[in-house]
N, C-alpha and C positions, 0 to 999 in steps of 0.2 A: 912023184908024178906031177906033171905040169898042171897048174890050175887051168880050168876051162872057161872060156868066155864065148857066149853066143850073142851075136849082134842081130837084133830082131828087126826084120823088115815086114813086108806084107806080100800077098800073092802077086800083086802087080809089080812090085819092086822087091823081089826076094833077097837081093844083095845091094839094095840102096840105089841111089841115082848117080853114084860115082864120087860124090863129095867125100865119102868116108873111106875111099880106097886106101889111103895111107895109114889108117889106124890099125888095120889087120896086121901088116908087117911090123908096126911099132909094138903092138901087143905081143906078137911072136918073139920079137927081140928081147922083150922083158920076161919071157918065160911062159907065156900063155899058149894054150892050144885053142885056136880061134876058128869059128865057123859062123855062117849066116843061116838064118831060118825065118820064114814067115811066122808071125806071132801065133797064128791059128793053125799051125802045122803040127804033126805028131812028134816033133822034136822033143827030146827029153830035157825040157827047161828046168825041171825040178832038181836035177843032179848037177847043173852047171854052177861053178863058183861065182860067176857073174853073168847076168842077162842084161844087156844094155839096149835100151830102146833107141832105134835109129830111124828107120823109115816105115814106121807103123802108121802110114798116112791114110789108111782107110777107116780109122777108128771112129770118125765122126758119125758115120751112119750106123755104127754098131757099138756105141759107147758103153752100154750096159754089159754087153758080152766082153768087150775089151777090158773094162774095169774088173770084171770077175776073173778074167785070165790074169791080169796084173796081180791081183790079190792071191792067186794060186802059186805065184813064182816066189820061192823063198829068198832069192838074192837078186832082186830087180833094181835097176838103176835107170832113172831115179825111182824112188820107192813108190809103192802103190798109193799111199796117202797123198803124196805130192802130185801124182798123176790125177787123182780124183779132183783135187782142188784146182789144178791148173788147166784141165780140159773143159772147164766151164768158165767163160770169160767174165762172169760176174765177179771173179777175183779182182778185176780192175776197180770195181766199186769198193771192195774191201780195202784195197790199197789207197784209194782216194780218201776214204773215211779215216785211214790211219795217218793222213797228212802227206802222202807222197804226191808230188806234182804229176798228175795223170791227165792225158787228153780227156776233156770233159765227156763223161759217159753216162747215158741214160739207159736203164734196163727196162725193157717192156716185156712182161710175162704174157703167155698166152691168155687171151680173154681180156687183157687190159688195153685201154686206148693209147694211141701214140700221138705225140705232138712233135713237130718237125722244126728245125732251126730256120731262121730267115736267111742264113748264109749256106753255102754248099755244105753238104753233110754226107756221111757214110752210114749205111745200114749193114750190119753183119750178124750172122748167127752166133749165139752165145757158145754153142758147141760147133766148132768147125776147124778145118785145117787147110793149108794151101791156098788161102783166099777164096775158097769155093763158097758161093752164096753171098759174097760181099759185093755191094753195089754203091756207086756214087750218084748223088742227086743234086740238082741245082737248088739254090736257096729258095724256099717257099714252095717247093714241089711237094706233092702229096705222094708219099711212099707207102701208103697203107696197103696197097696190093702186095708189095714185096714183103712187108712185115707179116701180112696174113699168110703168105706162102711159107715163111720161116716158121710161123706158129703151127701151120698145118703139118710140118715135119716134126713137131714136138719140141721146137727150140724157142727159147726166149730170144728177143732181138736186142741188139745193142745199137744205139744211135750216137754217133760222135760227129762233131764239127770237122769238116775236112781241113787239114792243115796244108796251106798253100806252099809251105816250105818244101814239101815232098816233091813238088814239080821242079824245083831248082836244085835242091841238094839231096833229095831222097831221104831214106831212113838210115840211121846209124845203128848197127848191131854190134854190141859188145859181148864177147864170149868169155865166160868164166869156167874154169875147170877146178874142181875141188874147192870152190869158193874163192879162187884166186884169179885175177885178171890174166887172160892169155893173149887175145888179139881182137881186132875189130875189122869190120868191113861195111861198106855202104850198099844199100839196095835202092835202085832207081824206082820211080813210081811204076806200079805194076798192075793197077786196076784195069788198064786197057790192054794188057798183055794176053797172049793166048795160053790156053791150057797145055801142059805137057801131054805127050802121047799116052801116058798112063792115065790121064784124066784126073789125077790126084792133086795137082798143084799148078799154079800159073808159072810160066817161065820168068826167070829173074835175071836182071842185069846187075852183077855184083862187081865190086872193086875193093882192093885193100884200102885200109884207112888207119890213120893215127888219130885217136879220139882226143878232142880238146878236154882240158881239165874239168870244166863244168859238167861235161857229159859223164866222165868217169865218176865224179862225185855223186851225181844223181844215180848212176847204176849201182854204186856201193850202197846208197841209201835204200834203193829198191830191194836189193838182196837182203839187207838187214831187216827191213820191214816184212818181207815175205817169210823169212825164216822165223821171225817172231810170231807171225800169224799161224804158221805151221807147227810151231813148238819144236823146232829142230835147230841144230847148229848149222851155220852157213856151209861149213866144210862137208856136211853130209850130202850136199848137192854135187853129184859127180859133174854135171854140166848145167849151165844156165846161159840163155841168150837174152840180153836186155835190149829191146828195140826202142829207140828214141827218135823223136822228131823235134823240130824247133817250133815253138808257138809264135803267135803274132808279135810278142814282145822280144823275140829272139832267144828266149830261155828254153832249155831242153825240157821235154815232157815225155813221160812214159807212154808208149803206144801199146806195147804188149811185153809180157814177161814169159818167155818160152822155157818151160821146165820139163816138157814131156818128150817130144821127138823132133827138136829143131835141127835144121841144117846148121852146122857149126862153121861153115866157111873154111874148111881145111884147104881148099884149092886157092884160097885168097891169101895164104900165108906160107911160110916155109915149113920144112919137115919137122922143125922143132915143136910145132903145135901138136902134131900127132903123137910125138913122144911125151909131151906134157899130158895129153889125154891118157895114154897108156899108164904113165906114172900115177895119175889120179885114180885110175881103176885099181891099181895095186894098193894105193893109200886107203881106198874104201874098204878093201878086203881086210886090211890090217886093223 
């Protein structure tokens, strides 16, 4: 009998946004029976050989329910404990404390006062996806109202200095499958872009990229540090996306580490990446 793989989406995007279209045929070619289903649907996730988080982009407003569902799925990728850690962006502070070069991040818990940088800065919810709730402010601005709005939703707020390199070169996303580098793409500045019609994420302008060696070296360090914090082997991560920007000194910095439900940029590379993904799923099962 063929192993079964369910790709998990959400009610608004039950079969994703199109970026993952190539991985279904790739999994089928490697012997899987493949289907899509919203994570909160009646689908029989417990009997699947692999349930792969792909477009579960409504989780931020329902994180407690989403995490409970993740923990109920026997063969979830990435694993529930990874999802719990990664869906709260306070992990950036943990990586910073572990010595990883991270964009300077301040965490403001509900009820705590906030102080704001003298240069341009960004405020984002600690639990969020698709850049929802993220806002940029001019240096010296008082963003207390935005912070209070995030707190009112039950989220801590993250404050980070805005990296001006994003305006010229954007973000660099490095994709790893089964702990091994696969491909990379760039993302243009998106805080001024419009929301997709699903309302779950901002539209992105993406392009294929060949990452410079210093960026690859940092991405490798990020994955090693995250794996150590999680107490797992790096190879246990079916997928990872490491988002980097250049700091004022020109050196790469970690902006975010996406281990839950990131777009992996399959449309920005050739079909071999989808086959690598399918092979990585088989590796996880083995």
